C-alpha positions as CSV (number, residue, x, y, z in Angstrom):
1,S,9.0,138.2,44.9
2,K,10.9,136.7,47.8
3,R,10.0,133.4,49.1
4,R,9.2,133.3,52.7
5,I,11.0,130.5,54.7
6,P,8.9,129.1,57.5
7,V,10.5,129.5,60.9
8,S,10.4,126.4,63.0
9,Q,8.6,126.8,66.2
10,P,10.1,125.6,69.4
11,G,9.4,121.9,69.9
12,M,8.9,121.3,66.2
13,A,11.5,119.4,64.2
14,D,13.2,120.7,61.1
15,P,11.6,119.3,58.0
16,H,15.1,119.0,56.3
17,Q,16.7,117.2,59.3
18,L,17.0,113.4,59.0
19,F,17.4,112.7,62.7
20,D,16.1,114.3,65.8
21,D,18.7,116.3,67.8
22,T,18.4,115.0,71.3
23,S,21.7,116.4,72.7
24,S,20.1,119.5,74.1
25,A,17.3,117.5,75.7
26,H,19.9,115.2,77.3
27,S,21.9,118.1,78.5
28,R,18.9,119.8,80.0
29,G,17.8,116.5,81.5
30,Y,21.2,115.8,83.1
31,G,21.8,119.3,84.2
32,A,18.4,120.1,85.6
33,Q,17.4,119.1,89.0
34,R,15.0,116.2,89.0
35,A,11.5,116.7,90.4
36,P,10.7,115.2,93.8
37,G,9.2,111.8,93.5
38,S,10.8,111.1,90.1
39,L,13.2,108.2,89.5
40,S,16.8,109.2,90.1
41,Y,20.2,107.5,89.8
42,P,22.3,107.0,93.0
43,A,25.0,109.6,93.6
44,A,28.4,108.9,92.2
45,S,30.6,107.0,94.7
46,A,34.1,107.8,95.6
47,S,37.2,106.6,93.7
48,P,37.9,102.8,93.7
49,Q,41.2,103.3,95.6
50,A,39.4,105.1,98.4
51,A,36.7,102.4,98.5
52,F,39.4,99.7,98.6
53,L,41.3,101.4,101.4
54,A,38.1,102.0,103.4
55,D,37.4,98.3,103.3
56,P,38.5,96.7,106.6
57,V,39.2,93.3,104.9
58,S,41.6,95.0,102.5
59,N,43.3,96.8,105.4
60,M,43.8,93.6,107.2
61,A,45.2,91.9,104.0
62,M,47.7,94.8,103.5
63,A,48.8,94.6,107.1
64,Y,49.3,90.8,106.8
65,G,51.3,91.2,103.6
66,S,53.5,93.8,105.2
67,S,54.3,91.5,108.1
68,L,55.1,88.7,105.7
69,A,57.5,90.9,103.8
70,A,59.2,92.0,107.0
71,Q,59.6,88.4,108.1
72,G,61.0,87.4,104.8
73,K,63.5,90.2,104.8
74,E,64.6,89.2,108.3
75,L,64.9,85.6,107.2
76,V,67.1,86.5,104.2
77,D,69.3,88.7,106.3
78,K,69.9,85.9,108.8
79,N,70.6,83.2,106.2
80,I,72.4,85.1,103.5
81,D,75.8,84.4,105.0
82,R,75.3,80.7,104.4
83,F,75.4,81.2,100.7
84,I,77.2,84.6,100.3
85,P,79.6,85.5,103.1
86,V,78.9,89.2,103.0
87,T,80.6,89.8,106.3
88,K,83.8,88.1,105.3
89,L,83.8,89.8,101.9
90,K,83.7,93.2,103.6
91,Y,86.9,92.3,105.5
92,Y,88.7,91.5,102.2
93,F,87.7,94.8,100.7
94,A,88.7,96.9,103.7
95,V,91.6,98.6,101.9
96,D,92.9,102.1,101.4
97,T,95.3,103.8,99.0
98,M,98.3,103.4,101.2
99,Y,97.7,99.7,101.5
100,V,97.3,99.2,97.8
101,G,100.6,101.0,97.2
102,K,102.4,98.9,99.8
103,K,100.9,95.7,98.5
104,L,101.9,96.4,94.9
105,G,105.4,97.1,96.0
106,L,105.5,93.9,98.0
107,L,104.3,91.9,94.9
108,F,107.1,93.4,92.8
109,F,109.8,93.4,95.4
110,P,109.2,90.7,98.0
111,Y,112.9,90.2,98.6
112,L,113.0,93.4,100.7
113,H,110.2,92.4,103.0
114,Q,111.2,90.7,106.3
115,D,108.1,90.2,108.6
116,W,105.5,88.1,106.9
117,E,103.4,87.3,109.9
118,V,99.7,88.4,109.8
119,Q,98.7,90.5,112.7
120,Y,95.8,89.5,115.0
121,Q,93.6,91.3,117.4
122,Q,91.7,89.2,119.9
123,D,92.0,86.0,117.7
124,T,90.8,87.9,114.6
125,P,93.1,89.1,111.8
126,V,93.2,92.9,111.5
127,A,91.8,94.5,108.4
128,P,94.1,94.6,105.3
129,R,94.4,98.4,105.5
130,F,96.2,97.9,108.8
131,D,98.4,95.0,107.8
132,V,100.2,94.7,104.4
133,N,100.5,90.9,104.9
134,A,96.8,90.3,105.1
135,P,95.1,89.0,102.0
136,D,92.6,91.1,100.1
137,L,90.3,90.8,97.2
138,Y,90.4,94.3,95.9
139,I,93.7,94.0,94.1
140,P,93.0,90.6,92.5
141,A,89.5,91.8,91.3
142,M,90.9,95.1,89.9
143,A,93.9,93.2,88.4
144,F,91.6,90.7,86.7
145,I,89.4,93.4,85.1
146,T,92.5,95.3,84.0
147,Y,94.1,92.2,82.6
148,V,91.0,91.6,80.4
149,L,91.1,95.2,79.2
150,V,94.8,95.0,78.4
151,A,94.3,91.8,76.6
152,G,91.6,93.5,74.4
153,L,94.1,96.3,73.8
154,A,96.8,93.9,72.7
155,L,94.4,92.0,70.4
156,G,93.3,95.3,68.9
157,T,96.8,96.4,68.1
158,Q,97.2,93.1,66.2
159,D,93.9,93.5,64.3
160,R,92.7,90.3,66.0
161,F,90.1,91.8,68.4
162,S,86.6,90.4,68.6
163,P,84.1,90.3,71.5
164,D,84.1,86.5,71.3
165,L,87.8,86.3,71.6
166,L,87.9,88.7,74.5
167,G,85.2,86.7,76.3
168,L,87.2,83.5,75.7
169,Q,90.2,85.2,77.3
170,A,88.3,86.2,80.4
171,S,86.5,82.9,80.8
172,S,89.8,81.0,80.3
173,A,91.5,83.0,83.1
174,L,88.5,82.3,85.4
175,A,88.5,78.6,84.6
176,W,92.2,78.3,85.4
177,L,91.7,80.1,88.7
178,T,88.8,77.8,89.6
179,L,90.8,74.7,88.8
180,E,93.7,76.0,90.9
181,V,91.5,76.6,93.9
182,L,89.8,73.1,93.6
183,A,93.2,71.4,93.2
184,I,94.7,73.1,96.2
185,L,91.6,72.3,98.4
186,L,91.7,68.6,97.3
187,S,95.5,68.5,98.0
188,L,95.0,70.0,101.5
189,Y,92.3,67.4,102.2
190,L,94.5,64.5,101.0
191,V,97.5,65.7,102.9
192,T,95.3,66.2,106.0
193,V,96.4,69.8,106.7
194,N,94.6,71.6,109.4
195,T,95.0,75.2,108.5
196,D,93.1,78.5,108.7
197,L,93.6,79.0,105.0
198,T,90.1,79.6,103.6
199,T,88.8,79.4,100.0
200,I,88.7,83.2,99.9
201,D,92.3,83.4,101.0
202,L,93.3,81.1,98.1
203,V,91.4,83.2,95.6
204,A,93.2,86.3,96.9
205,F,96.7,84.8,96.9
206,L,96.2,83.2,93.4
207,G,94.7,86.4,92.0
208,Y,97.9,88.4,92.7
209,K,99.5,86.9,89.7
210,Y,97.4,89.1,87.4
211,V,99.4,92.1,88.5
212,G,102.6,90.6,87.0
213,M,100.7,89.5,83.9
214,I,99.5,93.1,83.3
215,G,103.1,94.4,83.6
216,G,104.4,91.9,81.2
217,V,101.8,92.5,78.5
218,L,102.1,96.3,78.8
219,M,105.9,96.1,78.4
220,G,105.4,93.8,75.5
221,L,103.2,96.3,73.8
222,L,105.7,99.1,74.3
223,F,109.1,97.3,73.8
224,G,108.2,94.1,72.0
225,R,109.2,90.5,73.0
226,I,112.3,91.6,74.8
227,G,110.4,93.9,77.2
228,Y,107.8,91.2,77.7
229,Y,110.2,88.5,78.7
230,L,112.2,90.7,81.0
231,V,109.3,92.1,82.9
232,L,107.3,88.9,83.0
233,G,110.4,87.0,84.1
234,W,111.0,89.4,87.0
235,C,107.3,89.2,88.0
236,C,107.4,85.4,87.8
237,V,110.3,85.2,90.2
238,S,108.7,87.8,92.5
239,I,105.3,85.9,92.7
240,F,107.2,82.6,93.3
241,V,109.0,84.1,96.3
242,F,105.8,85.9,97.5
243,M,103.8,82.6,97.5
244,I,106.5,80.6,99.2
245,R,106.9,83.0,102.1
246,T,103.2,83.5,102.4
247,L,101.9,80.0,102.1
248,R,104.5,78.4,104.3
249,L,103.1,80.3,107.3
250,K,99.6,79.0,106.4
251,I,100.5,75.4,105.5
252,L,103.6,74.6,107.6
253,A,102.6,76.6,110.7
254,E,100.2,73.8,111.9
255,A,103.1,71.3,111.5
256,A,105.4,73.5,113.5
257,A,102.7,73.9,116.2
258,E,102.3,70.1,116.5
259,G,106.0,69.6,116.9
260,V,106.3,67.5,113.7
261,P,109.9,66.9,112.8
262,V,111.1,69.0,109.9
263,R,112.1,65.8,107.9
264,G,108.8,64.0,108.7
265,A,106.8,62.5,105.8
266,R,103.7,64.7,106.4
267,N,105.9,67.8,106.6
268,Q,107.6,66.9,103.4
269,L,104.3,66.6,101.7
270,R,103.2,70.0,102.9
271,M,106.5,71.5,101.7
272,Y,106.0,69.9,98.3
273,L,102.5,71.2,98.1
274,T,103.7,74.8,98.9
275,M,106.4,74.5,96.2
276,A,103.9,73.2,93.7
277,V,101.4,76.0,94.3
278,A,104.2,78.6,94.0
279,A,105.7,77.0,90.9
280,A,102.3,76.9,89.1
281,Q,102.0,80.7,89.2
282,P,104.8,81.5,86.7
283,L,103.6,78.8,84.3
284,L,100.0,80.1,84.3
285,M,101.3,83.7,83.9
286,Y,103.2,82.7,80.8
287,W,100.4,80.5,79.4
288,L,97.8,83.3,79.7
289,T,99.9,86.1,78.2
290,F,102.4,84.7,75.6
291,H,99.8,84.8,72.7
292,L,99.0,88.5,73.4
293,V,102.5,89.8,72.4
294,R,104.0,89.5,69.0
């Protein structure tokens, strides 16, 4: 005989169920419309972002913050030239391909150049791309980066490459450049030279020696010590002549304008200073490259 299983009636709990199933009741309770007069929850409000934006106090705060940001940007734009001369830096990077080619030729063959005067337009020097005599920062910056890369290549061919040694090479070149600039500025102050030679001009002129250093190291890698000394010697003489003919117009021009005698004491000091700056370039070129070629 089959055993009859009692069917649970609606509303009656299953005798084998440990807990009451209330999910359906909740779903019916939330899904069904509440009767009038019964307690009900308030309707769901809008998103928090919309509520925040709809608040007039928050709108006023946002407007005030935007005005402060605009004022701060305007203040930075006005005072940034005090710390970083962006306008002047744009002038020193205003170059083109033709200027770079002519300038490199002038650095290697300064003996063929005759007119060394910088051109002016309404008391303002013209951009470097219009005057090969104007100083620029593009060639010194690219030459410095290339010099560091060539130094790493030379160290790698000798199985001496390491990131620390390459960083030491770059920092050493920057340190010598900084010392040069500070020494020249101090000398100009002690000699009391009134010149239009700025600090950026000094960095540009002193940075041209990296071009000759690159040529010397590359020839040393290709042809050994003989190629290194030949090319570096030519570049040293070239940079010496280039610095003499360039700086004498900057340092001695003020003396000529004042009518100071050529054999005057102050004029002699200016001439010695020009010679010292020019003579320091070959020494530093050799000091920073001789250990890279074997």
